[in-house]
KEMIMI-605094 format. One record per atom (N, C-alpha, C, O): residue in three letters; z, x, y; atom name; residue number from 1. Coordinates in steps of 0.001 Angstrom, whole numbers, plus 500000, padded with zeros to 6 digits. Each point is the difference from the previous one (the first is absolute). Example, Ala and Ser with C-alpha at 12.3 -4.5 7.8 and 13.67 -1.06 7.14 Angstrom:
<nodes>
NODE  res      pz      px      py  atom    n
NODE  ALA  507800  513190  494310     N    1
NODE  ALA  500000  499110  501190    CA    1
NODE  ALA  500000  500900  501200     C    1
NODE  ALA  500665  501036  499981     O    1
NODE  SER  498615  498614  501069     N    2
NODE  SER  500060  500820  501190    CA    2
NODE  SER  500730  499230  501090     C    2
NODE  SER  500169  500509  501108     O    2
</nodes>
This chain:
<nodes>
NODE  res      pz      px      py  atom    n
NODE  MET  354041  916928  574334     N    1
NODE  MET  501066  499919  499896    CA    1
NODE  MET  500750  499800  500651     C    1
NODE  MET  500488  498941  500394     O    1
NODE  LYS  499807  502544  499912     N    2
NODE  LYS  501457  499594  500821    CA    2
NODE  LYS  499499  499041  501784     C    2
NODE  LYS  500764  499504  500828     O    2
NODE  PHE  498216  500544  499178     N    3
NODE  PHE  499470  498741  501594    CA    3
NODE  PHE  500735  499520  498874     C    3
NODE  PHE  501221  500144  499932     O    3
NODE  LEU  497934  499150  498957     N    4
NODE  LEU  500938  498467  499767    CA    4
NODE  LEU  501559  499716  500075     C    4
NODE  LEU  500756  499144  500458     O    4
NODE  ALA  499303  502041  498841     N    5
NODE  ALA  501839  500130  499927    CA    5
NODE  ALA  500773  500352  501640     C    5
NODE  ALA  501226  499992  500109     O    5
NODE  ARG  497839  500306  501097     N    6
NODE  ARG  501203  499670  501333    CA    6
NODE  ARG  498919  499276  501020     C    6
NODE  ARG  499913  500206  501211     O    6
NODE  PHE  499401  499021  498106     N    7
NODE  PHE  498940  498834  500417    CA    7
NODE  PHE  501563  498964  500229     C    7
NODE  PHE  500220  499620  501150     O    7
NODE  PRO  500506  500090  498044     N    8
NODE  PRO  501323  498943  501075    CA    8
NODE  PRO  501312  500464  500271     C    8
NODE  PRO  501161  499609  500122     O    8
NODE  HIS  498130  501395  499917     N    9
NODE  HIS  501445  500261  501300    CA    9
NODE  HIS  499738  500172  501388     C    9
NODE  HIS  500656  499739  501009     O    9
NODE  GLU  497493  501094  498666     N   10
NODE  GLU  500104  501174  501585    CA   10
NODE  GLU  499645  497718  501122     C   10
NODE  GLU  500205  499734  501184     O   10
NODE  TYR  499275  499316  497691     N   11
NODE  TYR  499091  498939  500669    CA   11
NODE  TYR  501231  498561  499573     C   11
NODE  TYR  499570  499013  499402     O   11
NODE  HIS  501847  501087  500987     N   12
NODE  HIS  501093  499674  499707    CA   12
NODE  HIS  498745  498413  499324     C   12
NODE  HIS  499534  499121  500726     O   12
NODE  THR  500246  501027  497728     N   13
NODE  THR  498858  498889  498913    CA   13
NODE  THR  500764  500499  498529     C   13
NODE  THR  500923  500646  499505     O   13
NODE  TRP  498231  498741  500313     N   14
NODE  TRP  500549  499646  497928    CA   14
NODE  TRP  498061  500017  499717     C   14
NODE  TRP  499192  499629  500852     O   14
NODE  LEU  500478  500853  497873     N   15
NODE  LEU  498751  499477  498777    CA   15
NODE  LEU  500241  499180  499183     C   15
NODE  LEU  501161  499635  500186     O   15
NODE  GLY  498478  499942  499139     N   16
NODE  GLY  499705  498905  499090    CA   16
NODE  GLY  498398  499751  499938     C   16
NODE  GLY  499051  500392  500679     O   16
NODE  VAL  501089  498824  498259     N   17
NODE  VAL  499095  500378  499357    CA   17
NODE  VAL  498419  499019  500806     C   17
NODE  VAL  499816  499043  500752     O   17
NODE  GLY  499665  501602  498759     N   18
NODE  GLY  498669  498845  501051    CA   18
NODE  GLY  499993  501213  501618     C   18
NODE  GLY  499389  499726  501033     O   18
NODE  HIS  500975  500832  498872     N   19
NODE  HIS  500085  500829  501082    CA   19
NODE  HIS  498687  500518  500665     C   19
NODE  HIS  498979  499450  499588     O   19
NODE  THR  500912  501226  501084     N   20
NODE  THR  498434  500834  499845    CA   20
NODE  THR  500915  501715  501080     C   20
NODE  THR  501230  499999  500047     O   20
NODE  ILE  498090  501047  500564     N   21
NODE  ILE  500141  500590  500411    CA   21
NODE  ILE  498252  500803  500147     C   21
NODE  ILE  499209  500137  499068     O   21
NODE  PRO  500619  500207  502118     N   22
NODE  PRO  498724  500465  500006    CA   22
NODE  PRO  500564  501175  500290     C   22
NODE  PRO  501210  500185  500135     O   22
NODE  ASN  497690  500856  499994     N   23
NODE  ASN  500495  501816  499982    CA   23
NODE  ASN  499453  499751  501799     C   23
NODE  ASN  498843  500085  500412     O   23
NODE  GLY  502555  499558  500494     N   24
NODE  GLY  499850  500726  501012    CA   24
NODE  GLY  499199  498617  501074     C   24
NODE  GLY  499560  498922  499599     O   24
NODE  GLU  500467  501470  501444     N   25
NODE  GLU  499214  498695  500475    CA   25
NODE  GLU  498756  498990  499438     C   25
NODE  GLU  499987  498839  499592     O   25
NODE  GLU  498598  502583  500665     N   26
NODE  GLU  498965  499401  499366    CA   26
NODE  GLU  499904  500267  498250     C   26
NODE  GLU  498955  499929  499354     O   26
NODE  ALA  502153  500329  500190     N   27
NODE  ALA  499879  499380  498739    CA   27
NODE  ALA  499378  501074  499274     C   27
NODE  ALA  499295  499661  499049     O   27
NODE  ALA  500826  501622  501214     N   28
NODE  ALA  498867  501412  499112    CA   28
NODE  ALA  499756  499442  499278     C   28
NODE  ALA  500183  498793  499842     O   28
NODE  PRO  498971  502515  499048     N   29
NODE  PRO  500477  499840  499339    CA   29
NODE  PRO  500586  501246  499908     C   29
NODE  PRO  500147  500717  500989     O   29
NODE  PHE  500355  499735  497394     N   30
NODE  PHE  501535  500224  499584    CA   30
NODE  PHE  499087  501387  499555     C   30
NODE  PHE  500403  501133  500261     O   30
NODE  ALA  498368  498611  499061     N   31
NODE  ALA  499425  501543  499633    CA   31
NODE  ALA  498552  499751  500916     C   31
NODE  ALA  499498  499166  500754     O   31
NODE  ASP  500111  502598  498424     N   32
NODE  ASP  498685  500001  500380    CA   32
NODE  ASP  498593  499153  499545     C   32
NODE  ASP  498843  500028  500418     O   32
NODE  THR  501576  499510  498936     N   33
NODE  THR  499689  499799  498139    CA   33
NODE  THR  500271  498425  499893     C   33
NODE  THR  499956  499313  498979     O   33
NODE  THR  500300  500336  502171     N   34
NODE  THR  500568  497957  499438    CA   34
NODE  THR  499684  499168  501200     C   34
NODE  THR  499584  500812  500827     O   34
NODE  LYS  500393  497956  499719     N   35
NODE  LYS  499517  499274  501126    CA   35
NODE  LYS  501016  499715  499699     C   35
NODE  LYS  499663  498971  499415     O   35
NODE  LEU  502079  501073  500393     N   36
NODE  LEU  501067  499474  499212    CA   36
NODE  LEU  500673  500453  501124     C   36
NODE  LEU  500138  501197  500252     O   36
NODE  GLY  500346  497777  500527     N   37
NODE  GLY  501308  500213  501546    CA   37
NODE  GLY  501213  499114  499626     C   37
NODE  GLY  501083  500190  500553     O   37
NODE  CYS  498711  498621  498301     N   38
NODE  CYS  501233  499743  500585    CA   38
NODE  CYS  501004  499601  498590     C   38
NODE  CYS  499586  500262  498871     O   38
NODE  LEU  501160  499375  501254     N   39
NODE  LEU  501389  499493  499124    CA   39
NODE  LEU  500253  499221  499749     C   39
NODE  LEU  500012  499309  501019     O   39
NODE  LEU  500509  499687  497526     N   40
NODE  LEU  500337  499250  500020    CA   40
NODE  LEU  501259  499983  498444     C   40
NODE  LEU  500064  500840  499103     O   40
NODE  LEU  500682  498043  501054     N   41
NODE  LEU  501134  500159  499110    CA   41
NODE  LEU  499919  498779  499216     C   41
NODE  LEU  499837  498896  500518     O   41
NODE  LEU  500298  501342  497995     N   42
NODE  LEU  499845  498789  499840    CA   42
NODE  LEU  500725  500576  498115     C   42
NODE  LEU  500491  501018  499514     O   42
NODE  PRO  499178  497691  500054     N   43
NODE  PRO  501475  501017  498581    CA   43
NODE  PRO  498696  500361  499102     C   43
NODE  PRO  499011  500344  500647     O   43
NODE  SER  500903  499628  498332     N   44
NODE  SER  498620  501522  499498    CA   44
NODE  SER  499354  498324  499354     C   44
NODE  SER  500574  499013  499539     O   44
NODE  LEU  497808  501366  500756     N   45
NODE  LEU  499684  498707  498545    CA   45
NODE  LEU  499261  500101  499055     C   45
NODE  LEU  499306  499104  499521     O   45
NODE  SER  500809  502357  500017     N   46
NODE  SER  500763  500743  498551    CA   46
NODE  SER  499996  500143  499163     C   46
NODE  SER  499295  500313  499041     O   46
NODE  LEU  502078  499319  501402     N   47
NODE  LEU  501051  500418  499023    CA   47
NODE  LEU  500502  498808  499785     C   47
NODE  LEU  499512  499217  500814     O   47
NODE  PRO  501761  499908  497971     N   48
NODE  PRO  500265  499059  499665    CA   48
NODE  PRO  501342  499551  501251     C   48
NODE  PRO  500445  500769  500853     O   48
NODE  GLU  499915  498002  498952     N   49
NODE  GLU  500850  499486  501570    CA   49
NODE  GLU  501277  500692  499154     C   49
NODE  GLU  501012  500242  500659     O   49
NODE  ALA  498985  500059  498025     N   50
NODE  ALA  501348  501041  499163    CA   50
NODE  ALA  500722  500515  501312     C   50
NODE  ALA  501146  499894  500437     O   50
NODE  PHE  497059  501037  500241     N   51
NODE  PHE  500663  501380  500498    CA   51
NODE  PHE  499627  499843  501294     C   51
NODE  PHE  499329  500886  500529     O   51
NODE  ARG  500964  498216  500030     N   52
NODE  ARG  499764  499567  501261    CA   52
NODE  ARG  501438  499885  500509     C   52
NODE  ARG  500163  499663  501172     O   52
NODE  GLU  500980  500608  497982     N   53
NODE  GLU  501299  499848  500497    CA   53
NODE  GLU  501772  500450  499272     C   53
NODE  GLU  500536  499258  499177     O   53
NODE  LEU  499848  501491  501113     N   54
NODE  LEU  501448  500408  499539    CA   54
NODE  LEU  501108  499382  500328     C   54
NODE  LEU  500514  500026  501118     O   54
NODE  LYS  499999  499252  497682     N   55
NODE  LYS  501417  499650  500724    CA   55
NODE  LYS  501490  500433  499434     C   55
NODE  LYS  500281  499981  498802     O   55
NODE  ILE  500460  500338  502051     N   56
NODE  ILE  500553  501224  500216    CA   56
NODE  ILE  501521  499611  500283     C   56
NODE  ILE  500941  500639  500470     O   56
NODE  SER  498944  498261  499130     N   57
NODE  SER  501560  498641  499943    CA   57
NODE  SER  499287  498737  500434     C   57
NODE  SER  498788  499853  500159     O   57
NODE  GLU  502371  499094  500034     N   58
NODE  GLU  500236  498414  500410    CA   58
NODE  GLU  499193  500968  502326     C   58
NODE  GLU  499019  499553  500595     O   58
NODE  GLU  501835  501574  499900     N   59
NODE  GLU  500115  499646  500786    CA   59
NODE  GLU  497860  500855  501037     C   59
NODE  GLU  499528  499919  501134     O   59
NODE  LYS  500205  500454  498107     N   60
NODE  LYS  499226  501225  500015    CA   60
NODE  LYS  498796  500301  498661     C   60
NODE  LYS  500209  500221  498807     O   60
NODE  THR  498403  499672  502020     N   61
NODE  THR  499212  499497  499377    CA   61
NODE  THR  499107  501046  500654     C   61
NODE  THR  499617  499664  501121     O   61
NODE  ILE  499973  501482  498467     N   62
NODE  ILE  499003  501093  500751    CA   62
NODE  ILE  497664  499557  499627     C   62
NODE  ILE  499788  500385  498850     O   62
NODE  ASN  499310  499228  501568     N   63
NODE  ASN  498843  499864  500318    CA   63
NODE  ASN  499135  500101  500215     C   63
NODE  ASN  499565  499110  500731     O   63
NODE  PHE  499460  501980  498863     N   64
NODE  PHE  498835  500729  499575    CA   64
NODE  PHE  499187  499434  500443     C   64
NODE  PHE  499687  498886  499583     O   64
NODE  HIS  499683  501745  501463     N   65
NODE  HIS  498740  499942  500690    CA   65
NODE  HIS  499002  500910  500106     C   65
NODE  HIS  500324  500954  500708     O   65
NODE  CYS  498614  499097  498861     N   66
NODE  CYS  499065  500921  500569    CA   66
NODE  CYS  499052  500288  501444     C   66
NODE  CYS  500386  499644  501113     O   66
NODE  LEU  498490  500969  498666     N   67
NODE  LEU  500053  500349  501377    CA   67
NODE  LEU  497909  500025  499875     C   67
NODE  LEU  499343  500986  499663     O   67
NODE  TYR  500179  497856  500662     N   68
NODE  TYR  498763  499814  500475    CA   68
NODE  TYR  499458  500325  500698     C   68
NODE  TYR  500368  499702  501136     O   68
NODE  PHE  498590  500995  498740     N   69
NODE  PHE  498709  501066  501223    CA   69
NODE  PHE  499257  498958  500735     C   69
NODE  PHE  500124  498944  499380     O   69
NODE  ILE  499326  500941  501428     N   70
NODE  ILE  499452  499030  500254    CA   70
NODE  ILE  499077  499487  501144     C   70
NODE  ILE  500694  499818  501000     O   70
NODE  TYR  498031  499889  499217     N   71
NODE  TYR  499562  500655  500984    CA   71
NODE  TYR  499835  499134  500872     C   71
NODE  TYR  499760  498952  499400     O   71
NODE  ARG  500227  500829  502016     N   72
NODE  ARG  501019  499252  501356    CA   72
NODE  ARG  499296  499443  500108     C   72
NODE  ARG  500457  499321  500919     O   72
NODE  GLU  497935  500001  498762     N   73
NODE  GLU  499366  498101  499716    CA   73
NODE  GLU  501096  499910  498281     C   73
NODE  GLU  499452  499345  499114     O   73
NODE  GLU  501003  500857  500768     N   74
NODE  GLU  500796  499278  498364    CA   74
NODE  GLU  501594  500093  501333     C   74
NODE  GLU  500583  499019  500461     O   74
NODE  MET  499593  501810  499707     N   75
NODE  MET  501402  499804  500779    CA   75
NODE  MET  499475  498787  500991     C   75
NODE  MET  500759  499044  499840     O   75
NODE  ASN  498069  500612  501261     N   76
NODE  ASN  499999  498924  500595    CA   76
NODE  ASN  500022  499157  499678     C   76
NODE  ASN  500480  499093  500681     O   76
NODE  LEU  498897  500645  497794     N   77
NODE  LEU  499725  498101  499393    CA   77
NODE  LEU  501519  500189  499731     C   77
NODE  LEU  500645  499106  500548     O   77
NODE  LYS  499937  501575  498934     N   78
NODE  LYS  502163  499867  499950    CA   78
NODE  LYS  500403  499074  501074     C   78
NODE  LYS  500553  498901  499949     O   78
NODE  MET  498846  502139  501475     N   79
NODE  MET  500774  499918  500695    CA   79
NODE  MET  499636  497867  500769     C   79
NODE  MET  500666  499044  500398     O   79
NODE  GLU  498253  501232  499429     N   80
NODE  GLU  499031  498218  499537    CA   80
NODE  GLU  500721  498848  499670     C   80
NODE  GLU  500720  499210  500613     O   80
NODE  LYS  498810  500945  498046     N   81
NODE  LYS  499944  499498  498801    CA   81
NODE  LYS  501344  500341  498626     C   81
NODE  LYS  499998  499591  498838     O   81
NODE  GLY  500819  501108  501726     N   82
NODE  GLY  501370  500249  499542    CA   82
NODE  GLY  499266  501343  498490     C   82
NODE  GLY  498867  500452  499835     O   82
NODE  VAL  502392  499752  499405     N   83
NODE  VAL  499836  501036  498936    CA   83
NODE  VAL  499604  499126  498521     C   83
NODE  VAL  499843  500447  498864     O   83
NODE  ASP  500073  498196  501626     N   84
NODE  ASP  499146  499267  498295    CA   84
NODE  ASP  498525  500193  500409     C   84
NODE  ASP  499038  499971  499233     O   84
NODE  ALA  500942  500195  501864     N   85
NODE  ALA  498418  499489  499984    CA   85
NODE  ALA  499189  501728  499599     C   85
NODE  ALA  499008  500101  499279     O   85
NODE  LEU  501647  500995  501329     N   86
NODE  LEU  499842  500376  499646    CA   86
NODE  LEU  500605  501221  498453     C   86
NODE  LEU  499269  500767  499374     O   86
NODE  ILE  501520  499113  500515     N   87
NODE  ILE  500581  499195  497912    CA   87
NODE  ILE  498747  499762  498887     C   87
NODE  ILE  499580  500382  498907     O   87
NODE  ASP  500076  498454  502501     N   88
NODE  ASP  498151  499188  498765    CA   88
NODE  ASP  499029  501479  500168     C   88
NODE  ASP  499423  500379  498981     O   88
NODE  LYS  500431  500334  502138     N   89
NODE  LYS  498693  501007  499975    CA   89
NODE  LYS  500357  500905  498635     C   89
NODE  LYS  499253  500408  499111     O   89
NODE  PHE  502677  499788  501149     N   90
NODE  PHE  499322  501221  498877    CA   90
NODE  PHE  499889  499575  498505     C   90
NODE  PHE  499743  500768  499073     O   90
NODE  GLU  500550  497543  500806     N   91
NODE  GLU  500145  499801  498734    CA   91
NODE  GLU  497878  500421  499801     C   91
NODE  GLU  499343  500633  499175     O   91
NODE  GLU  500325  498592  502068     N   92
NODE  GLU  498239  499871  499959    CA   92
NODE  GLU  499744  501145  499229     C   92
NODE  GLU  499706  500163  498816     O   92
NODE  PHE  500513  500748  502329     N   93
NODE  PHE  499387  500827  499916    CA   93
NODE  PHE  500697  501704  498686     C   93
NODE  PHE  499773  501204  499885     O   93
NODE  GLY  500677  498243  499777     N   94
NODE  GLY  501571  501255  498466    CA   94
NODE  GLY  500593  500570  500845     C   94
NODE  GLY  499371  501058  500025     O   94
NODE  ILE  501197  499010  500521     N   95
NODE  ILE  500663  501407  501516    CA   95
NODE  ILE  501438  499723  499146     C   95
NODE  ILE  500576  498914  499926     O   95
NODE  SER  499709  501946  499653     N   96
NODE  SER  501458  499788  499451    CA   96
NODE  SER  500968  501218  500649     C   96
NODE  SER  499382  500335  501011     O   96
NODE  ASP  501698  500397  498910     N   97
NODE  ASP  501219  499821  501242    CA   97
NODE  ASP  499994  502440  499136     C   97
NODE  ASP  500944  500776  500144     O   97
NODE  VAL  497589  499580  499080     N   98
NODE  VAL  499977  500839  499881    CA   98
NODE  VAL  498665  500537  500981     C   98
NODE  VAL  498852  499561  500065     O   98
NODE  LEU  501993  501882  500852     N   99
NODE  LEU  499133  500163  501165    CA   99
NODE  LEU  498818  500733  499228     C   99
NODE  LEU  499940  500720  499004     O   99
NODE  ASP  498768  498557  502290     N  100
NODE  ASP  498678  499994  499526    CA  100
NODE  ASP  499878  500165  501581     C  100
NODE  ASP  500355  499214  500878     O  100
NODE  VAL  498893  502344  499257     N  101
NODE  VAL  499320  500261  501406    CA  101
NODE  VAL  498271  499013  499834     C  101
NODE  VAL  499444  499521  500988     O  101
NODE  ASP  500165  500403  498022     N  102
NODE  ASP  498613  499831  499690    CA  102
NODE  ASP  499929  498307  500589     C  102
NODE  ASP  499274  499753  500963     O  102
NODE  ARG  501640  499002  498287     N  103
NODE  ARG  500016  499252  499861    CA  103
NODE  ARG  499203  499372  501255     C  103
NODE  ARG  499952  500325  501186     O  103
NODE  PRO  499364  498513  497974     N  104
NODE  PRO  499452  499422  501484    CA  104
NODE  PRO  500999  499092  501080     C  104
NODE  PRO  501210  499826  499851     O  104
NODE  ASN  498118  499757  501039     N  105
NODE  ASN  500569  499776  501346    CA  105
NODE  ASN  499916  498435  499440     C  105
NODE  ASN  498902  499475  499812     O  105
NODE  THR  502473  499750  499912     N  106
NODE  THR  499573  498460  499872    CA  106
NODE  THR  499832  499250  501337     C  106
NODE  THR  500978  499387  500428     O  106
NODE  MET  498271  500609  500025     N  107
NODE  MET  499509  499705  501741    CA  107
NODE  MET  498375  500117  500266     C  107
NODE  MET  499203  499467  500772     O  107
NODE  LYS  500746  501367  498335     N  108
NODE  LYS  498246  500323  500547    CA  108
NODE  LYS  498764  499741  499593     C  108
NODE  LYS  499458  500742  499181     O  108
NODE  LYS  499911  498159  501335     N  109
NODE  LYS  499205  499687  499431    CA  109
NODE  LYS  498660  500827  499254     C  109
NODE  LYS  499521  500991  500551     O  109
NODE  LYS  499975  498521  498228     N  110
NODE  LYS  499073  501230  500121    CA  110
NODE  LYS  498489  499107  499646     C  110
NODE  LYS  500393  499215  499137     O  110
NODE  GLY  497999  500478  501089     N  111
NODE  GLY  499307  499189  499562    CA  111
NODE  GLY  499251  500878  501630     C  111
NODE  GLY  500262  501094  500498     O  111
NODE  PHE  498856  497919  499879     N  112
NODE  PHE  499197  499826  500666    CA  112
NODE  PHE  500905  498998  501398     C  112
NODE  PHE  500308  498820  500167     O  112
NODE  MET  499879  502769  500778     N  113
NODE  MET  500519  500163  501729    CA  113
NODE  MET  501133  499431  498852     C  113
NODE  MET  500452  499011  500578     O  113
NODE  GLY  500124  501068  498338     N  114
NODE  GLY  501713  499816  500402    CA  114
NODE  GLY  499895  498374  498817     C  114
NODE  GLY  500666  499613  499040     O  114
NODE  LEU  498114  499836  501722     N  115
NODE  LEU  500268  498827  499688    CA  115
NODE  LEU  500627  499598  498444     C  115
NODE  LEU  500542  498896  499968     O  115
NODE  TRP  499443  501900  498703     N  116
NODE  TRP  500217  499354  499340    CA  116
NODE  TRP  500736  501082  499165     C  116
NODE  TRP  500531  499699  498931     O  116
</nodes>
């Protein structure tokens, strides 16, 4: 979390909905118990829309987002086809914003030699 808070300042950029951040150059897994090695910033898919923002005043609104831990292959899909393609995969596989280090990689093929 500290890394993400510093990221915009250190790299003179910003973070917004749909941005992906790999864990280092090689998108190394975040822990020995998983292969998840990237982050995706999105609104919560599991909470009602009413929880996505807090209007403080006419001039100020706070938006709440979630960090989704994703696989390198999922990040590649997002980079190639856009965040909507990855969200479609999340819906197909029932992926939520609740961290599951053992969740399936939505880009891994199953079956005989990965053909299906």
